[in-house]
N, C-alpha and C positions, 0 to 999 in steps of 0.2 A: 610435530603436527604438520600436516600438509599445508603448503602456502595458500592453496585455494580455500581451505577451510578458514584460515586466519583472515584472508581478505573478506570472505563472506561475513564473518563475525564482526569485523571492524565496520564494514558497510552497514550491516544491520543495526549496530549500536548507533552509528551516526544518524541513520534514518529514523529509527524508532524513538530514540531518546532526545534527539536534537531537532531534526527537520520536521518530522511528522506532526508533533504537537503544535508547532507554530503554524504550519500549513492548514491543519484542520481548523484552527480558530479563524484564520483568514478566510478560508472557504465558507465556513458557517456565517461569517459576517458579510460575505459577498465582496471581499476586497482583493480577491486574486484574479488576475487577468485571464482571458480565455486560454485554454490549453490544459486546465486542471479540472478534476472532478473529485467528488468525495464518494468513496465506495464503502458501503456498510455491509459487513458480513456478520455471521453469528459464530461466536467462539466454539471451537470443536468440543472442548471439554466443559467449559463453564456455561455455555449457552448465552453468554452476555454479548450484546451488540458491540461490534468493533468497527471503528471508522478509520479509514486510511486514505490519504490523498493519492491519486493515480493520474497519469497523463490522460487527458480527455481524448479518447479514441473514437469519438462519435463520427461515423462516416455514413451519411444517409440515415438508414434506420437501424444500423448495426453499431455496436459499441465494442471496440477492440481494446484489450488490455495486454500490454507487454510487460511481464514481470521480470525485473532485473535478475532475480535469482531463480526464475522458473518455478518449479514445483517445491523449491525450498522456502519460498515466501510463505509466511504464515497465512496471509489472506487468501492465497491460492489454495493452501491446504484446507482452510475453512470452507471455501466454495466447493472443493472436491468432496468434502464430507457431507 
């Protein structure tokens, strides 16, 4: 298997299973310092709301999101659909 694929899978596991659940709870409780935001998308297949912490890219009236895995990120794919 390609090392890039392995790296992406390991990073996704760490983010989705370990970091994101904690960050979502902290963001919902208002306990995270500036620099983070909670993005809600709708699942592509399920239609279920999904929440993911993202870097707060608010610049004036525009909100920028830089996805670590680009279009491979599930929340990016949800937004595209």
